[in-house]
Structures are given as C-alpha cells and as structure tokens.
N, C-alpha and C positions, 0 to 999 in steps of 0.2 A: 460893297461887300468885298471884300478880297480873298485870297484863294488862302488856306489856314496851313499850320504847318502840315504836311505832306501833300495828303488828298486834298486836301483844302488845302492840296499847299495851300491844299482842300478847304479847306474850310475854308480863308478868312472869306480856310477854308472863309469867306461868307459877306461880308461887309463890302458891298460890290464898287465898280467904276461907275460912277452916275454922273447923266451928263445934267449940264444945268436944265434946268426946269420950272414953273412957275409953281415954286415955295417957296414956305418962309423961308428967311434969314436964318431963323434960330437951327431949324431942321437940317439946313444945307450944310452951318460950317462946322455942325456936329458928324455932319456923313465926312464933310470933306478931310476932318483931323481923322477919321476911321482910315479914307483910304490915303492918309498920307505916309501910315505902317504895311506895314507886312505883315499879319497878322501873325504869320509863323516869329514875331519877335526880329528876323535879323531881315538885314536888305540883300547879304549874300552868304552862301553856306550853305549846307545839308543835312539831312535829320533823319533818324532812321525812326519808323513811325507802325503801329500796329494798327490794324481794322479789324474790329469784330461783327460781324454779323448775327443775332440772332433774330430767329422766325417766330413768328408766334407760338408755331409747334416745341419750341427750344431748340430746339437743332441749332447748333452754333457753327459757323467758319470763321478762322483766324487767318490774313494775310499780315504781311513783315514786308515795309516797303522803304527803299532808300526812294529821297525825296531834295533833288537840288534844284536851289534859285537864287538868283541874282535879278538886279535888276541895271539898266541899261539905256541910257537915253530917257531915262523918265520913265520909260515900260518894263513891266516883271516878265522874265519867262524864267516856266515852271517845267521840270523833267519827272519825272513818278517812276519810278523803278519797281516791281513785284521779285520780290524774294524768297517769298516761300507763301502757300506749299506750292511742291515740286510742279505739281500741277498746272501751275497759273507763274512758278520763276521765268521773269524774261519780259513778261507782259510790260510795254511802256505807252506812257502819255505824256506828249508835250504839249504845252499849251504859251503862246506867244501871244501875249498884249501887243492891240491893233489900232489902241486909243479911243478915246471913251464914244466915238460917232462906231466903231465897228465891234464885235464880238472880237473875242481871241483864239486865233485860229490854235487849231488841235488837232494832235494826228494823233492816231493809235496803233502801236505795234503788236503784230500777234504771230510769238515765235513760231506757234505751231504750224502756219499756216504760210508764213513768211510773206507777211502781208504786211504794208504802209496804210492806214486809211484815212481820212480827211474826216470829221463830223461834224456835220453844219444839217441845217436846215432842222426838219423836225427829229434829227437821231441824235439834237442837243436835249431831248426832254425823253431821251431813253436813260437807265439803270447802268451805271458804273460798274462793271466787274458787279452786278448784281447785289450790289450797295443800295445805301437809301438815299445817296447821291448821285442827283443824275451830271450829265455832263456839263448840261447849264447852272448846275450849282455850282460848278468848279469856278465860273467865267464870272455867272450872275450878270452876264449883261443884260438879262431880260428888265432890270429896272434903268437899263438908260433914258432918259427921256422919262423918266417916271414923274410924278411930285409926293413930295414929301411935304409930312406935317410932324411939328412935336404933337404930341397926346399925353402930354406933365409928366407927375413922376412915381415909377414904383419902384419897391426893395426886389430888387435880383437876388439870390443865393444871399443877402444879407448887405448886398452894398447898392446905393440909393442911384437910380438910372431915369434915364432921358428916352422917356418911350418915343418913337419916332414909327410913324406908318409911311409906305413910299408906294403909291399904285401902279401896278405895271401894263396901263393900256394897251400894248403892242398882243396883237390875235392870235402871235406867230409863239407868243413863249406863253411856260406851263400856267405861270400864278399873274394871278390879277391883281393880288396884293401882297406885300411882305412888312411885316413889322420888327423891329429892332427893340432893342432894352439894349440902353449905350451908357456903358461906364465913362461918366465925362475924365477922371481924374486918369485914365489908362486910354481913352478913346479906344479901346475893343465893347463887341458886342458879347452883354453876355446872357443872351436870349434873340432867339428869330422864331420867328412865326408861318406860314406860308400859306395861303389862301388859291386854291383853281378856282379858272373861269366862272364856278358854278356858286364859287365866297365860300364853299366848304373849306375847311382848316383841313391841310393835306398832311402839312410835315409842323415838326415843331425841335429846333435845334437851341441843345441848353450845352451852355460854358460850365465844365463842375473841376476843372481847375486851370488856375493864370497863375505865371510866371510872371512877373514884370508885365512886358507886354505880349509875352506869349502863351498860345491857348495849350498850355499842356494836355489836358485832356478836355473831350468834347462828345455830345453822344446828338444823332438827329434821329429823330422816331417819326417815323410813316404810321399816318392815322388809318390809308387806306387798307394795305396790308399784310401791318399788326406787327411790324418788322424795328428792329432799333440798329442800328451802324455806330458804336463807339470808333473812336479816334482817339490814340495815346501815343505823346511823342515820347520815344525812351531816350533818344541819344541827339546832341545835336552840335554840329563842325561849324562855327565861323571863320576857320581859319584854312580848310582844303582850298586850293588852287580849282577854277574851274574854268578851265576856254569858252572861248566862244563856240569853239568847234563840237561841242556838246550841247548845244542848244540847238540841231540844225536837225530836220524832218532822215537827213538819210544817217544821221549818227546814231539813230534808234534799231536797238538790236547788235548793236556793235560792242 
C-alpha cells in the first residue's frame, strides 16, 4: 500500500511496501504491481488536496494541503504542507522511505511550538491531524512481512476486482489484517478494509474517483468513532522543480 495523493499521499494513500512472505504468487504479483506505482499517479510532482473530516455529530472541518512527492533511488519521498485553515497553516509532515525492511522515517513540524518531532513506535498508530488516517496508515509498513492471499473476484464500484487479504502479525502494529480489492487493469485498490487485533473491522477505505492511475477522490470511514475523512485532489503539477533540499527534515518550516 503506497501513499495516496497528498495525504496519502496519503492514501496510496495505502497499497503498501509489502515484504516477501510465505504467500501465494498471484497475490504477490498483484501487490507488486500496486507498489510499482505511486498512487498519486505520478513519480514526481505536487498536488493540492482537500481533506474533509466529518464527525458522527455532523460537524465538519476541511484542510487544504500541498503534497510534494519524488522518487529517488527507488524510494518515495513525500512532504505534506497544510495551507488552510489558518490555525493549522504551516504544519508539515515529511516521509522518507527506507526500504522494505524498515518503516518510513516520519518527521512532523508544528509551527506554533517551532518543534520538529520524529514519529515512531506507538505514535505511528495515532491519528494524523485528527483525521481518520493514522501516521502508520500513510506508510503502511505494518503489512511488511505479512502473508498475502487471493480471495477471489468481486465487483467494486462497477469494476471487477481481485480481493487480496494481507495478515499483519507484528504485535506493534494496529491491524491484524488488511483486505484490498485491486483493480487489475489499473493496479490500484478500489477498496480496503482494516481489522484490529481483536478481529473487528476498524476502518474502510473506498475509492470514489480514479483518473488513470491517480486516485482523485477517496474516503476513509472510521467504524470505531463514527467519522469519515474524504480526500480529494484538486490540482496536479508534474513539471514543478523539486530540489533534494526540500525533502530534508531541516527544510520543514522553511
């Protein structure tokens, strides 16, 4: 599961960097194809993305973010900067892939305190900016070393998808297993479900709109707190120059 556009970049957002495991070859081939793509739909560039959190009470909050991504030496680097609202403007998250055997390095810049925080350990399972995505969701390292198996075909959003189950036995990770419904033609997930250590469904991610291999709009439903976060890409620029210096921890806040 890779990071999706913006928050994911976020989201691919959410097919991850899955390590080799004792799984079936068909499932591994599908997951490898998903991993070979950046779910933002491009290997280098930036996008403006809106995130809208809707609580069970009906209250909503929307953020506008600028996500910059680039692949270097086969590893993705992502920098998400919050532009709006004013109270959160300047918050930044930097994610640096380290390879299959390690989680991505994550650095969070908080302008109000002028502090740079390294996100690791149990912090990876906490909510990112109060959305329904955890820091770990943005990286998906928890599925490394898991076993993947195909569970047949199922139509999702009018698309015939292959259903893949990935177990995540690492006790430090939030999920016991993740299920993906992969569009084999585009190599993108159309839906994902996340199950906690107690086996109960915690979250469901649904892709609402795809443009080529770009996930233009998707939402994460949190079944525990009854909230939903919608991510919608509004602008994409693949020609912007992105210097290496922009993806260094010391560049955050600059």
